C-alpha positions as CSV (number, residue, x, y, z in Angstrom):
1,M,131.4,-23.0,-70.6
2,I,128.7,-23.6,-68.1
3,F,128.6,-21.2,-65.1
4,E,127.6,-22.7,-61.7
5,N,126.5,-19.2,-60.7
6,A,125.8,-16.8,-63.6
7,N,126.3,-13.0,-63.1
8,K,122.8,-11.7,-63.0
9,T,123.9,-8.0,-62.8
10,L,125.8,-8.3,-66.1
11,A,122.7,-9.9,-67.7
12,L,120.5,-7.1,-66.5
13,E,122.9,-4.5,-68.0
14,F,123.2,-6.5,-71.2
15,Y,119.4,-6.6,-71.8
16,A,118.9,-3.0,-70.8
17,N,121.5,-1.7,-73.3
18,A,120.5,-4.2,-76.0
19,R,117.0,-2.9,-76.0
20,F,117.9,0.7,-76.7
21,M,121.1,0.2,-78.8
22,G,119.5,0.8,-82.2
23,K,121.7,-1.9,-83.6
24,K,120.7,-5.5,-84.0
25,Y,122.6,-8.2,-82.2
26,V,124.8,-5.7,-80.3
27,S,124.8,-4.6,-76.7
28,Y,127.2,-2.8,-74.3
29,V,128.2,-4.0,-70.8
30,R,130.5,-1.8,-68.7
31,G,131.8,0.1,-71.7
32,K,132.5,-3.1,-73.8
33,E,130.7,-3.9,-77.0
34,I,129.1,-7.3,-76.8
35,D,128.5,-8.9,-80.2
36,Y,125.9,-11.7,-80.1
37,R,125.4,-12.4,-83.8
38,P,124.8,-16.1,-84.8
39,E,128.3,-16.4,-86.1
40,R,129.7,-15.3,-82.7
41,I,127.5,-17.7,-80.8
42,N,128.4,-20.7,-83.0
43,N,132.1,-19.8,-82.8
44,L,131.8,-19.5,-79.0
45,L,130.1,-23.0,-78.8
46,Q,132.5,-24.4,-81.4
47,I,129.6,-25.4,-83.6
48,I,129.8,-25.6,-87.4
49,P,126.5,-24.3,-88.7
50,P,124.6,-26.1,-91.5
51,E,124.1,-24.5,-94.9
52,E,120.4,-24.2,-94.1
53,C,118.6,-24.2,-90.8
54,D,115.6,-26.5,-91.1
55,V,113.7,-24.5,-88.5
56,Q,113.9,-21.3,-90.6
57,R,112.8,-23.2,-93.6
58,R,109.8,-24.6,-91.9
59,L,108.8,-21.2,-90.5
60,A,108.9,-19.8,-94.0
61,E,107.0,-22.7,-95.6
62,C,104.3,-23.0,-93.0
63,K,102.8,-19.7,-94.1
64,N,101.3,-21.6,-97.0
65,W,100.3,-24.8,-95.2
66,N,96.9,-26.2,-95.5
67,D,94.9,-27.8,-92.7
68,A,96.4,-31.3,-93.4
69,K,100.0,-30.1,-92.9
70,W,99.1,-28.4,-89.7
71,D,97.4,-31.6,-88.4
72,E,100.5,-33.5,-89.4
73,L,102.7,-31.3,-87.2
74,K,100.2,-31.5,-84.3
75,D,99.9,-35.3,-84.6
76,Q,103.7,-35.7,-84.6
77,L,104.0,-33.9,-81.2
78,C,100.7,-34.4,-79.4
79,V,98.4,-37.2,-78.2
80,D,95.3,-38.0,-80.1
81,G,92.5,-35.5,-79.8
82,D,94.5,-32.5,-79.1
83,K,93.6,-29.2,-80.7
84,W,95.4,-25.9,-81.7
85,R,95.0,-23.0,-79.3
86,G,93.8,-19.9,-81.1
87,R,95.0,-18.7,-84.5
88,S,98.7,-18.4,-83.5
89,H,99.1,-22.2,-83.6
90,I,100.0,-22.8,-79.9
91,L,100.0,-26.2,-78.2
92,L,99.9,-27.2,-74.6
93,R,103.1,-29.0,-73.4
94,A,101.0,-31.2,-71.1
95,D,99.4,-32.7,-74.3
96,F,102.7,-33.7,-75.8
97,K,103.8,-37.3,-76.3
98,P,106.5,-38.3,-73.8
99,V,109.5,-38.0,-76.2
100,A,108.2,-34.7,-77.6
101,K,107.6,-33.4,-74.1
102,A,111.2,-34.2,-73.1
103,W,112.6,-32.4,-76.2
104,A,110.2,-29.4,-75.6
105,S,111.7,-29.1,-72.1
106,F,115.2,-29.1,-73.6
107,V,114.4,-26.5,-76.3
108,V,112.8,-24.0,-73.9
109,Q,115.6,-24.5,-71.4
110,T,118.6,-24.2,-73.7
111,L,117.7,-22.9,-77.2
112,E,114.5,-20.8,-77.4
113,G,113.1,-19.6,-74.1
114,T,109.6,-18.6,-73.5
115,S,108.0,-16.6,-70.6
116,W,105.2,-19.1,-70.3
117,T,106.4,-22.7,-70.5
118,S,103.0,-24.5,-70.3
119,E,102.2,-23.3,-73.8
120,I,104.6,-23.9,-76.7
121,P,104.4,-21.3,-79.5
122,L,104.9,-22.0,-83.2
123,P,108.7,-21.3,-83.6
124,R,109.5,-23.8,-80.7
125,L,107.1,-26.4,-82.3
126,H,109.1,-26.3,-85.5
127,T,112.4,-26.6,-83.5
128,I,111.1,-29.7,-81.6
129,A,109.8,-31.3,-84.8
130,A,113.1,-30.6,-86.6
131,I,115.1,-32.2,-83.8
132,M,112.9,-35.3,-83.7
133,D,113.2,-35.6,-87.5
134,G,117.0,-35.3,-87.3
135,A,117.1,-32.2,-89.5
136,P,119.9,-29.7,-89.3
137,I,119.4,-26.6,-87.2
138,N,121.5,-23.5,-86.7
139,V,122.0,-23.2,-83.0
140,G,123.5,-19.8,-83.2
141,V,120.5,-18.4,-85.2
142,L,118.0,-19.8,-82.7
143,I,119.9,-18.5,-79.6
144,T,120.6,-15.1,-81.1
145,N,117.0,-14.5,-82.3
146,N,115.8,-15.6,-78.9
147,I,118.0,-13.1,-77.0
148,Y,117.0,-10.4,-79.4
149,M,113.3,-11.2,-78.9
150,F,113.7,-10.8,-75.1
151,A,115.7,-7.7,-75.5
152,S,113.1,-6.1,-77.8
153,R,110.0,-6.8,-75.6
154,S,108.9,-6.1,-72.1
155,K,109.6,-9.5,-70.7
156,K,110.7,-10.3,-67.2
157,V,112.9,-13.3,-68.2
158,L,116.7,-13.2,-68.2
159,A,117.3,-15.8,-71.0
160,H,120.7,-17.4,-71.8
161,L,122.6,-16.3,-68.7
162,S,125.5,-18.6,-69.3
163,I,125.9,-17.5,-72.9
164,I,125.8,-13.8,-71.9
165,C,128.2,-14.2,-69.1
166,W,130.6,-16.1,-71.4
167,L,130.4,-13.3,-74.0
168,C,131.1,-10.7,-71.3
169,E,134.1,-12.7,-70.1
170,K,135.5,-12.9,-73.6
171,A,135.0,-9.1,-73.9
172,E,137.0,-8.7,-70.6
173,C,134.1,-7.0,-68.8
174,D,134.7,-6.2,-65.1
175,F,133.2,-8.6,-62.6
176,F,132.6,-7.2,-59.1
177,A,132.2,-9.1,-55.8
178,N,128.8,-7.5,-55.0
179,N,127.2,-8.5,-58.3
180,L,124.0,-10.4,-58.1
181,S,124.2,-14.1,-59.1
182,A,121.8,-16.7,-60.3
183,P,122.4,-20.4,-59.8
184,M,122.5,-22.7,-62.8
185,M,121.6,-26.3,-63.0
186,K,124.4,-28.8,-63.2
187,P,125.4,-29.9,-66.8
188,L,125.2,-33.5,-68.0
189,N,128.6,-35.0,-67.3
190,D,129.9,-38.4,-66.2
191,T,129.3,-37.7,-62.5
192,Y,125.8,-36.4,-63.0
193,M,124.9,-39.5,-65.2
194,D,126.5,-41.9,-62.7
195,T,124.4,-40.4,-59.9
196,F,121.2,-40.5,-62.0
197,V,121.8,-44.2,-63.1
198,K,122.4,-45.2,-59.4
199,Y,119.2,-43.4,-58.3
200,Y,117.3,-45.0,-61.2
201,H,118.4,-48.5,-60.3
202,E,117.6,-47.9,-56.6
203,R,114.1,-46.6,-57.5
204,L,113.5,-49.5,-59.9
205,H,114.6,-52.1,-57.3
206,A,112.3,-50.5,-54.7
207,I,109.4,-50.8,-57.2
208,Q,110.2,-54.4,-58.0
209,V,110.4,-55.3,-54.3
210,E,107.0,-53.7,-53.6
211,E,105.4,-55.5,-56.6
212,A,106.9,-58.8,-55.5
213,A,105.5,-58.3,-52.0
214,T,102.1,-57.5,-53.3
215,A,102.1,-60.5,-55.6
216,S,103.0,-62.9,-52.8
217,Q,100.0,-61.9,-50.7
218,P,96.9,-64.2,-51.1
219,Q,94.2,-62.4,-53.0
220,P,90.5,-63.0,-52.1
221,Q,88.3,-64.5,-54.7
222,Q,86.3,-61.8,-56.3
223,Q,83.6,-61.9,-59.0
224,Q,85.1,-60.8,-62.3
225,P,83.6,-57.5,-63.5
226,P,82.5,-57.1,-67.1
227,P,85.3,-56.1,-69.4
228,Q,85.9,-52.4,-69.7
229,Q,87.9,-50.2,-71.9
230,Q,91.4,-49.5,-70.4
231,Q,91.3,-46.3,-68.4
232,T,93.7,-43.6,-69.4
233,F,94.8,-40.4,-67.9
234,A,95.8,-37.0,-69.1
235,G,98.9,-35.2,-67.9
236,A,98.8,-32.4,-65.4
237,G,97.3,-29.3,-67.1
238,S,96.2,-31.3,-70.1
239,S,93.2,-30.3,-72.1
240,Q,92.5,-34.0,-72.8
241,Q,90.7,-36.3,-70.5
242,G,91.7,-39.9,-71.1
243,A,94.3,-38.9,-73.6
244,Y,97.0,-41.4,-72.9
245,A,98.0,-44.2,-70.6
246,P,99.8,-43.6,-67.3
247,I,103.5,-43.0,-67.7
248,H,106.0,-45.2,-65.9
249,P,107.2,-43.4,-62.7
250,M,110.8,-43.5,-63.9
251,Q,109.9,-41.9,-67.2
252,L,108.1,-39.1,-65.3
253,D,111.1,-38.7,-63.0
254,Y,113.4,-38.3,-66.1
255,M,111.1,-35.9,-67.9
256,F,110.3,-33.5,-65.0
257,G,113.5,-33.8,-63.0
258,H,116.4,-34.5,-65.3
259,C,115.7,-33.4,-68.9
260,N,116.1,-29.7,-68.0
261,W,119.8,-30.1,-68.6
262,M,120.8,-26.4,-68.5
263,N,118.7,-24.0,-66.5
264,E,119.4,-21.3,-69.1
265,V,116.0,-19.7,-69.8
266,S,112.4,-19.4,-68.7
267,D,113.2,-19.7,-64.9
268,Q,115.3,-16.6,-64.3
269,E,113.1,-13.5,-63.6
270,Y,114.0,-10.1,-62.3
C-alpha cells in the first residue's frame, strides 16, 4: 500500500520508541507492538525472499577484496577516472553512469535511505551492483536493517514512512485528525506512465521542430577549424571534468524527475 499522505506523527513515535526499546526490530506505537523484522516486511509486501541475499554476500566477501576487485566495482558504476572517497569506499552519485545513477536514485528512495544522497556509501553500492547484475536480493532484510540503522543513530531522516504507516495500520493503531502528515510521491501506475509518455513525446516533438527550423536556415560559410577532441562534460557536483558526454535532455528528465518512484526516504526530515 502506498499512502498519498503518510502519518508523520506515527513515524516520529515509531522511531522514538524503537531507539530505546532494547529489542531489535521492535517498536511501540500508541500501546501497540510493531514488529518490523525482515519476515514481516516481506510478508507485508507479498515478496518471497531468496535463499541468499546477494547484497549480504557481497558485504561479507568484500572485507577480503584486493584493489582489483574494488576497481571492478567502481568501474561498473562510475565513469572513467573516478576515485574512491576516503577509506570507507564512498562514491559520488554525480560520477555514476546514467543507468547506475537511475538505480542509485531508486535504491536510496525505496530500499536503503541515506541522510546525504550526493554520496553513496558501500552497502548501497553493493545493492546497486546486485540489481544491475540481476542477482537475488532480500528486500525485507534491506528495509529492516535500514529502519534499524536510522532508529539507532541520531539522524534527522524519517525513512520508509509508507511501510511504517502500513505496519501501524495492520496493528490497528489509532489515527487522529490532528496528526502531522507528509506527502508521498505518486507510484508508477498506468495513469502516471501515460502522462509521462505523453509529456515525453511532446518534448521530443518540440526538440525535433526546433532542430528542423535551425537546419533550414542558411549557414554562413566559415573556415573549418582544426579537428579537436570531442568536448565532454561532467554532471552537476561531479569530481570529474570532461568525464562523459552530455546526456540527452529526455534522459536527464527521466533520471532527475521520474526515477524517484516512491518518496520513501532521504527527503523527509523532522
